[in-house]
N, C-alpha and C positions, 0 to 999 in steps of 0.2 A: 376549578383552578384557573387563575389568571396568569398569563405569561406576557411579559413586556419585552418586545424585540427592539433592537436598534432600528432606526428608520430604513437603512439600506436592506436589512433582512426582512422587514415588514413589506417593503416595496417588492422584493424578490418573491416572497411568499404570495402576495396578492397577484402578481403576474402569473405565477404557477397555477393558482386556482383559476384565474381568468382564462388561461390557455387550456384548461381541462386536464392538466396533469394531475390535479387532486380535486376531489369533489368539494372540499372545504379546507379551511386552515386546520381544523381539528383532525381531519383525515390525514393531512400532510404530516402533522406532528406525530400522530399515532404510527404512521408508516415509517417515518424517519427513526423514531425511537425503537421500533421493532427491528429495523435493519441494524441499528447500533447494538442492540442487545444480542442479535445473532452474531455479530462480529466479536463481541466480548466473550461469547460462549464458545467461539471457535477454538478447538483444542490443538490446532496446528497439525492435525493428522495428515493433511494434504502434503506437509513437508517431509514426512517420514521417508518416502522413496528417495528424495534428494539427499537426506542425511545418510541413509543406508548406502547410497552410491558413493558419497564422500568417504565413508568409512572403508568401503571396498577399495577405493583408489588409494587410500592411505596404506591399507594392508598390502596392496600390490607394490607399494613404493612409488606410485605415480603422483609424486608431489614435488614442489620446489619450495625452498626456504624463502622467507621474506627478502633476504639479501639477494638471492638469485633473481627473484622477480623484479626487485628494484634495479638490478644491474641490466636486465633485459629492457626495462622501460628506458633507462638512461641511454642504452645503445640505440634504441629506436628513435628517441628524441634527437640524439646527435645526428643520426642519418637524415632525419627530416629537416634539420637546420642547414644541411649542406646544400 
């Protein structure tokens, strides 16, 4: 497979290989693709505790409406302008 990179990307990749960050351009491409594949496969399980806490806050009534939030922001901005 042949890959053509824009000059700025080729220059960056060459510098990374020269610095020892990657053994070769092929190694860099393989590693970056593996990282991208891992991100794509992420099922967002890490976010579940945050979603659960948000649901619990809603159940407790620990929420504000958008209008209440905007009013608070407006009050703070007015106080800062004084």
